[in-house]
Structure formats: C-alpha cells, structure tokens
C-alpha positions as CSV (number, residue, x, y, z in Angstrom):
1,M,54.9,24.9,60.4
2,R,58.3,23.5,61.2
3,I,60.7,22.4,58.4
4,A,63.7,20.2,58.9
5,L,66.6,20.4,56.3
6,G,69.5,18.1,55.6
7,I,72.6,20.1,54.7
8,A,76.0,19.3,53.3
9,Y,78.8,21.8,53.0
10,D,82.5,22.3,52.4
11,G,83.5,24.4,55.3
12,S,86.9,25.5,53.8
13,G,85.8,29.0,52.9
14,F,83.5,29.7,55.9
15,A,84.0,31.0,59.4
16,G,82.1,28.0,60.8
17,W,78.4,27.3,61.1
18,Q,77.3,29.8,63.6
19,S,76.2,33.3,62.5
20,Q,78.7,36.1,63.0
21,P,78.7,39.9,62.5
22,G,81.0,39.5,59.4
23,G,78.4,37.2,57.8
24,N,80.8,34.6,56.3
25,T,79.3,31.6,57.9
26,V,77.2,28.6,56.7
27,Q,74.2,29.7,58.8
28,D,74.3,33.2,57.4
29,R,74.4,32.0,53.8
30,L,71.7,29.3,54.3
31,E,69.3,31.6,56.2
32,A,69.5,34.2,53.4
33,A,68.8,31.4,50.8
34,V,65.8,30.0,52.8
35,A,64.5,33.5,53.4
36,A,64.4,34.1,49.7
37,I,62.0,31.1,49.3
38,A,60.0,31.9,52.5
39,G,59.5,35.5,51.5
40,G,60.7,36.7,54.9
41,P,63.5,36.2,57.5
42,V,64.0,32.8,59.1
43,R,66.2,31.6,61.9
44,L,67.9,28.2,61.6
45,T,68.8,25.9,64.5
46,A,71.4,23.2,63.7
47,A,72.3,19.9,65.3
48,G,75.9,20.9,65.6
49,R,77.9,24.1,65.4
50,T,80.9,23.2,63.3
51,D,84.0,25.3,63.5
52,A,85.8,27.2,60.7
53,G,87.1,24.9,58.1
54,V,85.1,21.9,59.3
55,H,82.8,20.2,56.8
56,A,79.4,18.4,57.0
57,T,77.8,15.6,55.1
58,G,75.0,15.1,57.5
59,Q,74.1,18.4,59.2
60,V,70.4,18.7,60.2
61,T,68.7,22.1,60.9
62,H,65.2,23.3,61.4
63,F,63.2,26.5,61.1
64,D,59.7,27.8,61.6
65,V,57.7,29.4,58.8
66,D,54.1,30.5,58.3
67,V,54.0,30.0,54.5
68,A,53.4,26.8,52.6
69,R,55.9,25.7,50.1
70,P,56.5,22.3,48.4
71,E,59.5,20.4,49.8
72,S,61.2,20.8,46.4
73,A,61.2,24.6,46.9
74,W,63.1,24.3,50.1
75,V,65.7,22.1,48.3
76,R,66.1,23.2,44.7
77,G,64.8,26.7,45.3
78,A,67.2,27.3,48.3
79,N,70.1,25.7,46.4
80,S,69.6,28.2,43.6
81,H,70.5,31.0,46.1
82,L,73.5,29.1,47.7
83,P,77.1,29.0,46.8
84,A,78.4,25.8,45.3
85,A,80.0,24.8,48.6
86,I,76.6,24.5,50.4
87,A,73.7,22.3,49.3
88,V,70.4,21.4,50.9
89,Q,70.0,17.6,50.5
90,W,66.4,17.2,51.6
91,A,63.5,18.9,53.3
92,A,60.7,17.5,55.5
93,E,57.8,19.0,57.4
94,V,58.1,17.9,61.0
95,D,56.1,18.2,64.2
96,G,56.6,21.3,66.3
97,E,58.2,19.2,69.0
98,F,61.1,18.4,66.8
99,H,64.3,20.2,67.5
100,A,67.4,19.7,65.4
101,R,69.7,20.0,68.4
102,Y,67.8,18.8,71.4
103,S,66.0,15.9,69.7
104,A,69.3,14.4,68.5
105,T,70.4,11.3,70.4
106,A,73.9,11.1,68.9
107,R,76.3,12.8,66.5
108,T,79.1,11.1,64.5
109,Y,82.2,12.8,63.1
110,V,84.6,11.3,60.6
111,Y,88.2,12.5,60.3
112,V,89.8,11.7,57.0
113,L,93.6,11.7,57.4
114,Y,96.0,11.5,54.5
115,N,99.0,9.6,55.7
116,H,101.7,10.1,53.1
117,P,105.2,11.7,53.0
118,V,103.9,14.3,50.5
119,R,101.2,16.8,51.4
120,P,97.8,16.5,49.6
121,S,97.1,18.7,46.5
122,V,93.7,18.2,44.9
123,L,92.3,17.3,48.3
124,A,93.9,20.2,50.1
125,G,91.4,21.5,52.6
126,K,89.3,18.3,52.4
127,V,91.7,16.0,54.3
128,G,94.1,16.2,57.2
129,W,97.7,15.2,56.7
130,F,100.5,13.5,58.6
131,H,103.8,12.7,56.9
132,L,105.2,9.9,59.1
133,P,103.9,6.3,59.0
134,L,101.0,5.7,61.3
135,D,100.1,2.4,62.9
136,A,96.3,2.2,62.7
137,G,96.2,-0.8,65.0
138,R,97.8,1.2,67.8
139,M,95.5,4.1,67.1
140,R,92.4,1.8,67.3
141,A,93.5,0.3,70.6
142,A,93.9,3.8,72.0
143,A,90.6,5.0,70.6
144,E,88.7,2.1,72.2
145,L,89.8,3.4,75.7
146,L,87.6,6.5,75.1
147,V,84.3,4.5,74.8
148,G,81.9,5.1,77.7
149,E,80.9,8.0,79.8
150,H,83.9,10.1,80.8
151,D,85.0,13.6,81.8
152,F,86.7,14.8,78.6
153,S,88.3,17.9,80.1
154,A,91.6,16.9,78.7
155,F,90.1,17.1,75.2
156,R,88.2,20.4,75.3
157,S,89.4,23.8,74.2
158,A,89.9,26.7,76.6
159,E,87.0,28.5,74.8
160,C,84.5,25.6,75.4
161,Q,81.3,26.9,76.9
162,A,79.7,23.5,77.7
163,K,78.2,23.3,81.2
164,T,79.7,19.9,81.8
165,P,82.7,18.1,80.3
166,V,81.1,14.7,80.7
167,R,80.2,13.0,77.4
168,Q,79.1,9.5,76.4
169,V,81.1,8.1,73.6
170,S,79.2,5.2,72.1
171,G,81.5,4.1,69.3
172,V,84.9,4.6,67.7
173,S,86.6,3.1,64.7
174,V,90.0,3.5,63.1
175,E,90.5,2.1,59.6
176,R,93.3,2.3,57.1
177,R,92.4,2.4,53.4
178,G,95.6,2.7,51.4
179,D,97.2,6.1,52.2
180,Y,94.1,7.2,54.2
181,V,93.2,6.6,57.8
182,L,89.5,7.1,58.6
183,L,88.7,7.9,62.2
184,E,85.1,7.8,63.3
185,L,83.7,8.9,66.7
186,S,80.1,8.8,67.9
187,A,78.8,10.4,71.1
188,N,75.7,12.0,72.6
189,A,77.4,15.4,72.1
190,F,80.9,16.8,71.7
191,L,82.9,19.5,73.4
192,H,84.6,22.3,71.5
193,H,87.6,20.9,69.6
194,M,87.0,17.5,71.2
195,V,87.3,15.4,68.1
196,R,90.4,17.3,66.8
197,N,92.1,16.9,70.2
198,V,91.3,13.2,70.1
199,V,92.7,12.9,66.6
200,G,95.9,14.7,67.8
201,C,96.3,12.2,70.6
202,L,95.6,9.2,68.3
203,V,98.3,10.5,65.8
204,H,100.7,10.8,68.7
205,V,100.1,7.1,69.6
206,G,100.1,6.0,65.9
207,K,103.5,7.5,65.2
208,G,104.9,5.6,68.2
209,A,105.5,8.5,70.6
210,A,103.3,6.9,73.3
211,P,101.6,3.5,73.9
212,P,97.9,3.2,73.5
213,E,97.4,3.2,77.3
214,W,98.7,6.8,77.4
215,I,95.4,8.1,76.1
216,A,93.7,6.6,79.2
217,E,96.2,8.5,81.4
218,V,95.4,11.7,79.5
219,L,91.7,11.1,79.9
220,G,92.0,10.4,83.6
221,G,94.2,13.4,84.2
222,R,91.6,15.9,82.9
223,D,94.4,18.3,82.0
224,R,94.4,19.7,78.5
225,S,98.2,20.5,78.8
226,R,99.0,16.7,79.0
227,A,97.4,15.9,75.7
228,A,98.8,16.3,72.2
229,A,98.3,19.4,70.0
230,T,94.9,20.1,68.4
231,F,94.8,18.6,64.9
232,G,93.7,20.8,61.9
233,P,90.0,21.1,60.9
234,E,90.6,20.2,57.2
235,G,89.7,16.5,57.5
236,L,86.8,16.7,59.9
237,Y,83.2,16.0,58.8
238,L,80.0,16.0,60.7
239,S,78.8,12.8,59.0
240,R,75.6,11.7,60.9
241,V,73.1,12.9,63.4
242,A,70.8,10.3,65.0
243,Y,67.2,10.9,66.0
244,P,64.5,8.7,67.4
245,G,62.6,6.8,64.7
246,R,59.4,8.7,65.3
247,W,60.8,11.6,63.2
248,N,61.3,9.5,60.1
249,L,63.7,11.9,58.5
250,P,65.0,11.3,55.0
251,A,68.4,9.6,54.5
252,F,71.5,11.5,53.3
253,P,73.2,10.3,50.1
254,P,76.8,9.0,50.6
255,M,79.2,12.0,50.3
256,L,82.7,10.5,50.4
257,P,82.6,7.4,48.1
258,F,86.0,8.3,46.6
259,L,87.6,7.7,50.0
260,G,85.4,4.8,51.1
261,A,84.2,6.8,54.1
262,K,80.9,5.8,55.6
263,P,77.9,7.9,54.6
C-alpha cells in the first residue's frame, strides 16, 4: 500500500531534505523513523527538496509498504523516533497512482523577513533579516511582474539541474506586519534557489536601490549576474503543496500564528 505523510520541520540543523552520505538530512531521519514502525526499510519521495537551513510547514511525502499499520502509528509512532525539529502531522493511505512530487499542481513558499535595525535573537534561524527600512509597496509592485510563465534563468543557481528554466508563477504577495515582511510565492515548481534569489531582488527594490521595473529587466535578461545576491535560507518555509481534489489529503494545522503567516 502507499502512504502519504504531511511533514513539518525546522531545517536549521539539517543539511536539507535530500538524503546524503553523511546522513544529517530530514529524509534520512524520517526514513529511519518510519522504518522503525514498518519493520523494514522504506524510501520516501517528497514534494519538494528543500535546501540546508530551509524549513517546511507543509511538506508532503509518500512511501510504499507491505505491512498494515493504523494511521496513528505512522504519526505518533514515527514521531517517537524523530528529533524535536521534525514532526509528522498526518498520515493517509492513498491510491498507488498518487505521487508526492508528480501529482502536485503547485507549491507555495513563504519567506519571513525581520526588518529591524537589530538582528533577531529568539527567532534566529527562523527568520531572515534586513536592517534598513524596506518599502513593502515597492516590493509588491516588483513581485507582481513575476506572475505568469517565464524563463527564470536569472533566478536559478549555477548548481540547478532542472531540465528547463521555465516556470509558471501563479501568485505572489508581499505584506508588512509590524517589523515583519511576509513574502509568498506560488508556482507549478521552483528552480534551485529561485525563491531566495527573488527575495534578494525584492529587498534590493524595497531598500530603494532600484525601481520595481528593474526586476522585469532582470527577468528578461536571463542572466544571473544581473540579479541581486541570494538571500539566506533562514526565513524560507515550504508552506503548501497543492494537489487535485481527488486525493482528499488532510489539512495541515497553522504553523506560524505568532507571525500571522498563512498556514
């Protein structure tokens, strides 16, 4: 049978999602925990491969198993074998045609940016930081120019292995809430470092170094060297993965209520 899991994690102490020889990844820890419940090795497939230091409040993964367990075992049982920074939120048996990555129709990332002269303390590692005042209106105007299907070569890393740089951005939002600026970006899929590179460019516009229209020039130029520096991973969250309604997956609980971020 095929089981889908909803996962949330603090990526600060991990080398990203994807399994590595060193073993310090979310996938490695989660596979070991699920294997303890399944009574044998399992291989997890995720909706998105988050980088080192990137968090998730809405990651979805699936695995195949030939033993029957109650859904509560995949949740509470697996969590008993996981570090505090990783928690299974829900489990659901799904049809064998379901695929956490290929069945997804959209992914949404939220970047939580602390905009204050003094760096964060208790939220260090959980939020990005920029010390100069940012104009959220200018950032919003720039972000809206990214909506639609475009070649995002200017926003991909040199290590990106995607076969095509073309992506469909379906929605963006930039909202200031006190000293926090929340940036949300939804697309059918993302290139390596795409969101962090977009955030870097939006901060460049927000601090007044370029007009909002500059981001369209960067996009059209398809040249990474013309864009702003890549922003840090600390404030980035994989917040939602969308699937067709036929799968009827459980909902995630809101994870960032203290910042007012969308669940």
